[in-house]
C-alpha positions in Angstrom: 118.5 68.2 81.7 120.2 69.5 84.8 120.1 67.0 87.7 119.5 68.4 91.2 121.6 66.8 94.0 119.8 65.3 96.9 122.1 66.1 99.8 120.0 67.4 102.6 122.8 67.3 105.1 125.0 69.6 103.0 121.9 71.8 102.5 121.3 72.1 106.2 124.9 73.0 106.9 125.1 75.7 104.2 121.7 77.1 105.4 123.3 78.1 108.7 126.6 79.7 107.4 125.3 83.3 107.3 123.8 83.0 110.9 127.0 81.4 112.3 129.2 84.1 110.7 126.9 86.7 112.2 127.2 85.2 115.7 131.0 84.9 115.4 131.1 88.6 114.4 130.2 89.6 118.0 133.2 87.9 119.8 135.4 89.1 116.9 134.4 92.7 117.4 134.8 92.4 121.2 138.2 90.7 121.3 140.0 91.3 118.0 140.8 95.0 118.5 142.8 94.1 121.7 144.2 90.7 120.7 144.4 90.7 116.9 144.4 94.4 115.9 145.9 93.8 112.5 143.2 91.3 111.6 140.5 93.6 112.9 141.9 96.6 111.0 142.1 94.6 107.7 138.5 93.3 108.0 137.2 96.7 109.2 138.8 98.4 106.2 137.6 95.7 103.8 134.0 95.9 104.9 133.9 99.6 104.6 135.5 99.3 101.2 132.8 96.9 100.1 130.1 99.3 101.5 131.7 102.2 99.6 132.0 100.3 96.4 128.4 99.2 96.6 127.2 102.8 97.1 129.4 104.3 94.4 128.3 101.5 92.0 124.7 102.3 92.7 125.2 106.0 91.9 126.9 105.1 88.6 124.3 102.4 87.8 121.4 104.8 88.2 123.1 107.5 86.1 123.7 104.8 83.4 120.1 103.8 83.5 119.0 107.4 83.2 121.1 107.9 80.1 120.5 104.5 78.5 116.8 104.5 79.1 116.6 107.7 77.1 118.7 106.2 74.3 116.5 103.0 74.5 113.5 105.1 73.7 115.1 106.6 70.6 116.1 103.3 69.0 114.5 101.7 65.9 114.3 98.2 67.2 112.6 96.7 64.1 115.0 98.3 61.7 118.1 97.3 63.7 116.9 93.7 63.9 116.6 93.5 60.1 120.1 95.1 59.5 122.0 91.9 59.4 124.2 89.7 57.2 122.0 88.5 54.3 123.9 85.2 54.2 122.5 84.3 57.6 119.0 84.0 56.1 120.1 80.7 54.5 120.2 79.0 58.0 117.2 77.2 59.3 117.9 79.0 62.6 117.5 82.4 61.0 114.9 84.5 62.7 113.1 87.7 62.1 111.2 89.8 64.7 107.9 88.4 63.5 109.1 84.8 64.1 109.8 85.3 67.9 106.9 84.2 70.1 106.7 85.5 73.6 105.1 83.2 76.3 104.1 85.5 79.1 103.4 83.9 82.4 101.1 85.8 84.9 101.3 83.9 88.2 98.6 85.1 90.6 96.9 84.1 93.8 93.6 85.8 94.8 94.4 88.8 92.6 91.5 91.1 91.8 90.1 90.3 88.3 90.4 94.0 87.6 94.1 93.9 88.2 94.6 91.0 85.8 92.4 92.7 83.2 94.4 95.9 83.5 97.6 94.1 82.9 96.1 92.2 80.0 94.7 95.4 78.5 98.2 96.9 78.5 99.7 93.8 76.8 96.8 93.7 74.3 97.5 97.2 73.2 100.9 96.2 71.8 101.2 96.0 68.0 102.5 92.4 68.0 100.1 91.1 70.7 97.8 89.2 68.3 100.6 87.7 66.3 103.4 87.0 68.9 102.1 86.9 72.4 100.9 83.7 74.1 99.5 84.4 77.6 99.2 81.9 80.4 97.3 82.8 83.5 99.1 80.8 86.2 96.4 80.0 88.8 96.7 78.3 92.2 94.3 75.5 93.0 94.2 76.7 96.6 92.2 79.7 95.4 88.6 78.7 95.3 87.0 79.4 91.9 90.3 80.1 90.2 89.5 78.1 87.0 86.2 80.0 86.6 87.9 83.3 87.1 90.7 82.5 84.6 88.2 81.1 82.1 86.1 84.3 82.3 89.1 86.5 81.7 90.4 84.3 78.9 87.1 84.5 77.2 87.3 88.3 77.3 90.7 88.4 75.7 90.6 85.4 73.4 90.9 87.6 70.3 93.5 90.0 71.7 96.5 87.6 71.7 97.9 84.8 69.6 96.5 82.6 72.4 95.5 83.0 76.0 95.4 79.9 78.3 95.5 79.1 81.9 97.0 76.5 84.1 96.0 75.5 87.6 98.9 74.6 89.9 97.8 71.9 92.4 98.4 72.6 96.1 100.5 70.7 98.5 102.6 68.7 96.0 105.4 66.8 97.8 108.6 68.7 98.2 107.2 72.0 97.0 107.2 75.4 98.5 104.0 77.0 97.3 104.7 80.4 95.9 105.7 82.1 92.6 108.5 79.8 91.6 106.5 76.6 91.8 103.5 78.2 90.1 105.6 79.6 87.3 107.4 76.3 86.8 104.0 74.5 86.5 102.7 77.1 84.0 106.0 77.1 82.0 105.9 73.3 81.6 102.2 73.5 80.6 103.0 76.0 77.9 106.2 74.2 76.7 104.1 71.1 76.1 102.2 73.0 73.4 105.3 74.0 71.5 106.6 71.6 68.7 110.2 70.6 69.3 111.4 72.0 66.0 109.9 75.4 66.8 111.2 75.8 70.4 114.1 78.0 69.4 111.6 80.7 68.4 110.0 81.0 71.9 111.0 83.2 74.8 109.4 82.8 78.2 108.7 85.9 80.3 108.0 85.5 84.0 106.4 88.5 85.7 103.9 89.5 88.4 100.2 90.0 87.9 100.4 93.7 88.5 103.5 94.3 86.3 102.9 96.4 83.2 105.2 96.2 80.2 105.6 98.6 77.3 105.8 97.2 73.8 109.4 98.2 73.4 110.4 95.7 76.0 109.4 92.8 73.9 110.7 94.4 70.7 114.1 95.0 72.2 114.2 91.4 73.7 113.3 90.0 70.3 115.8 92.3 68.5 118.7 91.2 70.7 117.6 87.6 70.3 117.4 87.5 66.5 120.5 89.6 65.9 122.6 86.8 67.5 123.0 84.5 64.6 124.7 81.6 66.4 121.8 79.5 67.8 124.1 78.0 70.5 124.8 81.5 71.9 121.3 82.8 71.3 119.8 80.2 73.7 121.9 81.1 76.7 120.5 84.7 77.0 118.9 86.1 80.1 117.0 89.4 79.6 116.8 91.6 82.7 114.8 94.8 82.7 114.8 97.6 85.2 111.9 97.9 87.7 110.0 101.1 88.4 107.5 101.6 91.2 105.3 104.2 89.6 101.7 102.9 89.7 100.6 104.0 93.2 103.8 105.5 94.6 102.1 108.9 95.4 99.4 107.3 97.6 101.5 105.1 99.9 103.5 106.0 103.0 106.8 107.8 102.4 108.7 105.0 104.0 107.2 102.4 101.7 107.8 104.6 98.7 111.4 105.2 99.6 112.0 101.6 100.5 110.9 100.5 97.1 113.0 103.3 95.5 116.0 101.9 97.4 115.1 98.4 96.3 115.1 99.3 92.6 118.2 101.5 93.1 120.1 98.5 94.5 119.1 96.5 91.4 120.2 99.3 89.1 123.7 99.0 90.6 124.1 96.0 88.3 123.1 98.0 85.2 126.5 99.4 84.4 127.3 98.9 80.7 128.9 95.5 80.1 128.6 94.5 83.8 129.1 90.7 83.8 126.5 89.8 86.4 123.0 91.1 87.0 120.3 89.2 88.9 116.8 89.2 87.7 114.2 91.1 89.8 110.6 90.2 89.6 110.3 90.3 85.7 112.7 88.8 83.2 112.8 86.7 80.0 114.6 83.4 79.2 114.6 81.4 76.0 112.4 78.3 76.1 115.3 76.0 75.1 117.4 77.2 78.1 114.4 76.8 80.5 113.7 73.3 79.3 117.4 72.4 79.6 117.6 73.3 83.3 114.2 71.7 84.0 112.4 75.0 84.3 112.1 76.7 87.7 112.9 74.9 91.0 110.0 74.4 93.3 111.6 73.7 96.7 112.0 75.9 99.7 115.3 77.4 98.4 113.4 78.9 95.4 111.4 81.4 97.4 113.3 84.3 95.8 112.5 82.8 92.4 114.2 85.6 90.4 117.6 85.4 92.1 117.3 81.6 92.2 116.8 81.3 88.5 119.7 83.7 87.9 122.0 81.6 90.0 120.7 78.4 88.5 121.2 79.5 84.9 124.7 81.0 85.7 126.0 77.9 87.3 124.3 75.5 84.8 126.0 77.3 82.0 129.3 77.5 83.8 129.3 81.3 83.6 128.5 81.4 79.9 125.1 83.0 80.5 124.7 86.2 78.5 122.9 88.7 80.6 121.3 91.5 78.4 120.2 94.7 80.2 116.8 95.9 78.9 116.3 99.6 79.6 112.6 99.6 79.2 111.2 99.8 82.8 108.6 97.4 84.1 105.9 99.4 85.9 104.9 97.9 89.3 102.8 98.7 92.3 103.9 99.4 95.9 102.4 97.1 98.5 99.5 98.4 100.5 98.2 97.5 103.9 94.7 96.2 104.7 93.6 99.4 106.4 95.1 101.7 103.6 96.8 103.8 106.3 100.5 104.8 106.5 101.1 102.5 109.4 99.3 99.6 107.7 101.3 100.2 104.5 104.5 100.2 106.4 103.7 97.0 108.2 102.8 95.3 104.9 106.1 96.4 103.4 108.0 95.0 106.4 106.3 91.7 106.1 107.3 91.7 102.4 110.8 92.7 103.4 111.1 89.7 105.7 110.1 87.4 102.8 112.6 89.1 100.5 115.4 88.8 103.0 114.5 85.3 103.8 114.6 84.4 100.2 117.9 86.2 99.8 119.5 84.2 102.7 118.2 81.0 101.2 119.8 81.9 97.9 123.1 82.4 99.6 123.0 78.9 101.1 121.9 77.5 97.7 124.9 79.3 96.1 127.3 77.9 98.7 125.9 74.4 98.2 126.4 74.6 94.4 130.0 75.8 94.8 130.8 73.2 97.3 129.3 70.4 95.2 131.2 71.6 92.1 134.5 72.0 93.9 134.4 68.7 95.8 132.5 66.5 93.3 134.1 63.1 92.8 132.3 62.7 89.5 132.9 65.9 87.6 131.6 64.8 84.2 128.1 64.3 85.7 128.4 67.0 88.3 125.0 68.5 89.1 124.0 72.0 88.0 126.0 71.8 84.8 124.7 71.5 81.3 126.5 69.2 78.8 129.3 70.8 76.7 127.4 70.2 73.4 124.8 72.7 74.6 127.2 75.5 74.0 129.4 76.9 71.2 133.1 75.7 71.4 135.0 77.6 74.1 137.7 80.1 73.3 140.4 81.5 75.6 138.5 84.8 75.7 135.3 83.0 76.4 136.8 81.1 79.3 138.0 84.5 80.7 134.5 85.8 80.5 133.2 82.7 82.2 135.6 83.1 85.1 134.8 86.8 85.4 131.1 86.2 85.5 131.5 83.5 88.2 133.8 85.7 90.2 131.4 88.6 90.2 128.6 86.3 91.2 130.6 85.0 94.0 131.5 88.5 95.2 128.0 89.8 95.0 126.4 86.9 96.9 128.8 87.5 99.8 128.3 91.3 99.5 124.5 91.1 99.7 124.1 88.5 102.4 127.2 88.8 104.6 129.6 91.7 104.0 127.2 94.6 103.8 125.5 93.4 107.0 128.8 92.9 108.8 129.9 96.4 107.7 126.9 98.1 109.4 127.3 96.0 112.5 131.1 96.4 112.9 130.9 100.2 112.3 128.2 100.6 115.1 130.1 98.3 117.5 133.4 99.9 116.9 132.1 103.3 118.0 131.4 102.0 121.5 134.2 99.4 121.8 137.3 101.0 120.4 138.6 104.4 121.2 139.1 106.5 118.1 136.4 104.9 116.0 133.4 107.0 114.9 132.9 110.8 115.0 135.8 112.9 116.5 133.6 114.4 119.2 133.3 110.9 120.8 137.1 110.8 121.5 136.7 113.0 124.5 134.4 110.5 126.2 136.2 107.7 128.2 135.6 104.3 126.6 134.6 102.1 129.5 134.8 98.8 127.6 138.4 99.4 126.5 139.4 100.4 130.0 137.9 97.3 131.4 139.5 94.8 129.0 142.8 96.6 128.4 143.4 98.8 131.4 146.0 101.5 130.6 147.2 99.7 127.5 147.1 102.2 124.6 145.2 101.4 121.4 147.4 99.7 118.9 148.7 102.3 116.4 147.2 100.4 113.4 143.7 101.0 114.6 143.5 104.8 114.7 145.5 104.9 111.4 142.9 102.6 109.8 140.0 104.6 111.3 141.5 107.8 109.8 141.7 106.4 106.3 138.3 104.8 106.5 136.7 108.1 107.8 137.6 109.7 104.4 135.9 106.8 102.6 132.8 107.2 104.8 132.7 111.0 104.2 132.5 110.3 100.5 129.3 108.4 101.0 127.3 111.5 101.8 127.8 113.2 98.4 127.3 109.8 96.8 123.9 109.4 98.4 123.0 112.9 97.1 124.2 111.9 93.6 122.0 108.7 93.9 119.0 110.9 94.8 119.5 113.3 91.9 120.1 110.6 89.4 117.2 108.5 90.5 114.8 111.5 90.4 116.0 112.3 86.9 115.7 108.7 85.7 112.2 108.4 87.4 111.0 111.6 85.7 112.1 110.4 82.3 110.6 106.9 82.7 107.4 108.0 84.4 106.7 111.1 82.4 109.3 111.9 79.7 109.1 108.8 77.5 105.3 108.9 77.5 105.3 112.4 76.3 107.8 111.4 73.5 105.5 108.5 72.6 102.5 110.8 72.5 104.4 113.2 70.2 105.4 110.4 67.9 101.8 109.2 67.5 100.8 112.6 66.2 103.8 112.8 63.9 104.2 111.4 60.4 107.9 110.7 60.8 107.7 107.9 63.3 108.7 105.1 61.0 110.7 102.4 62.8 109.8 103.5 66.3 107.9 101.2 68.6 104.8 102.7 70.2 104.7 102.0 74.0 101.1 101.0 73.8 98.4 101.8 76.3 99.2 102.7 79.9 97.8 101.2 83.0 94.6 102.6 84.5 96.5 103.1 87.7 99.2 105.7 87.4 101.0 107.6 90.2 101.1 111.4 90.3 104.2 113.2 89.1 106.9 113.6 91.8 106.9 117.0 93.5 110.1 119.0 94.2 109.5 119.0 97.9 109.5 115.2 98.0 113.2 115.2 97.6 113.5 115.3 101.4 112.3 111.7 101.5 115.8 110.6 100.5 116.7 111.1 104.1 114.9 107.8 104.5 117.3 106.1 102.1 119.9 105.6 104.8 117.2 104.4 107.3 115.8 101.9 104.8 119.3 100.5 104.3 119.7 100.1 108.1 116.3 98.4 108.3 117.3 96.0 105.5 120.5 95.1 107.5 118.5 94.5 110.7 116.0 92.3 108.9 118.8 90.3 107.2 120.4 89.8 110.6 117.1 88.6 112.0 116.5 86.3 109.1 120.0 84.8 109.3 119.5 84.0 112.9 116.0 82.5 112.3 117.4 80.2 109.6 119.6 78.6 112.2 116.5 76.8 113.2 114.5 76.3 110.0 114.2 77.2 106.3 110.4 77.2 106.4 108.5 80.5 106.2 104.8 81.3 105.6 104.6 82.8 102.1 102.3 85.7 102.7 101.2 87.3 99.5 101.5 91.1 99.6 98.4 93.1 98.9 98.4 95.4 95.9 96.1 98.3 95.1 93.0 97.6 93.0 93.1 98.7 89.4 90.1 100.0 87.5 90.2 98.2 84.2 88.8 99.8 81.1 87.4 96.5 80.1 84.1 95.4 81.8 84.5 92.2 83.6 81.7 89.6 84.1 80.8 88.7 87.6 83.0 85.7 87.9 81.3 84.3 91.0 78.2 83.7 88.9 80.1 81.1 86.9 80.1 77.6 88.5 81.7 75.3 85.9 84.7 76.1 83.8 83.7 75.8 80.1 86.9 76.2 78.0 86.3 78.2 74.9 88.0 77.6 71.7 91.7 78.4 71.9 91.7 78.2 75.7 93.4 75.2 77.3 93.1 73.8 80.8 96.2 71.9 82.0 95.5 68.3 81.4 98.0 67.2 84.0 95.5 68.1 86.7 93.8 64.7 86.3 97.0 62.8 87.2 97.9 64.8 90.4 96.7 63.7 93.8 97.2 66.7 96.2 98.1 66.1 99.8 95.6 67.0 102.6 94.4 70.6 102.5 96.2 73.4 104.3 95.3 77.0 105.2 94.3 78.6 101.9 94.8 82.2 103.1 98.6 81.9 103.0 101.1 80.0 100.9 102.5 77.5 103.3 105.6 75.5 102.7 105.2 71.8 102.3 107.7 69.4 103.8 
């Protein structure tokens, strides 16, 4: 089991690194062009290079997703999984698709029962649901009547899955930050306790959201990748990361919300280049049970607010870069957030509240990452260094394997700085340079006298290296315009295929006799967005605006974290689904009466929660 260090002083220092660097950027931008022009030119060129690489990688990543998601839909997952070396069947670790059991965790807090039923209806329509799916409704004790609601839903679906259970996460546990990570951790431990130790290698845990809808080929492809790896020591260090698609209610939300979520998923697809060594999970992902148990499941402290990125970093560092990230090109269908008043302004406000939480979690992950790196580099007791699994957990290392480990860790290091620091600095330094340094920015500004430069430098000319750097960087910046157009075209094509094309293909296969080996997608959610219209292409103008808003919020969050790492975890509202399955009036139930096959977490009896807090929001506990 991985041990977590208890070094609060180091944690507090690392928490403030991003904010301090942001503050230092201001005097650097004011003084460096005059007093250290070479240093300024190098950093200015470097930041613009990072920004350009990120944009180019996004375009290539989305194009790759477009192509590979189409190929994914044409693969025979069950046939490919069985096409293996027959000698491997002699091993007790040999697995077939039918042997893999999926534990699916649905964390929720005050979700509409209709939304949960809609998600379960979709899962229940999968061919292997009754034989291979174990569902856990991860409830929060701070929601009044949660056990009754979960019991009612479990009773409805008790014959649709291999099993359906629920756990109730107590509120105000010491040291916890209430939210998805702590709830998922509690539910995962509850489900793991039901699995015999000798059977644990057959189980894969999938963490998701209450409104996320999977198609059957996601679980088929995950299981196929899992069983085709014959080495059990390699098999158990997989991380399965799917793409995310906002296609449930996109046509009914404000254009800014729609485009912001398109930008969010686009940024994630930048990691989906074939064989790319590092890809953070986003919202929904799958991890072998053995690996989850080895790292003591999900963390529950304040740093784990962005539970998906946190788990990715935790697994990557715990495995020393050996983590095998597998891209799954079956999109997970999700909802855009909606405001209380269901108006454009209300939707936009709700998305900005969610953005603050996302950026806050991202900044916390940066400090978490720095703390891990610092602890590992300067640990005086390396054999028992925290965040590292024992060597016997892995297959023997080879030279090529060590090179892959170093590459994965290097890419993780680069991207953590890119997301939290460099991309933000690039936006700020480009804006400041326009007003502070003659020659920066558009050419038409060169005819306007630069009052700041005149004040600090008088008649001293601008150092020659600066206009030379600006000239080279201007060509890089000009390349970003056609790149953004390419992003828009690729995303619209990918979206059209995933939202419409693959469902038409699935419908055609259902009516065809020659569909042997293909996996039916299953039922679709009752909430489906309208098909994109050609004139909505203009919304991609908001792509650049959404990037600027993200940068501003990250600046704000970095400065706020100079004072505290505590944030009210406000659960974003989602649209209400209309389930095809009638739901009993859950408020009529007063006492949870577990039916056969449904288990209530027995650990509730041993937990003494702290005094009650405001139940309308997830509040961090000290």
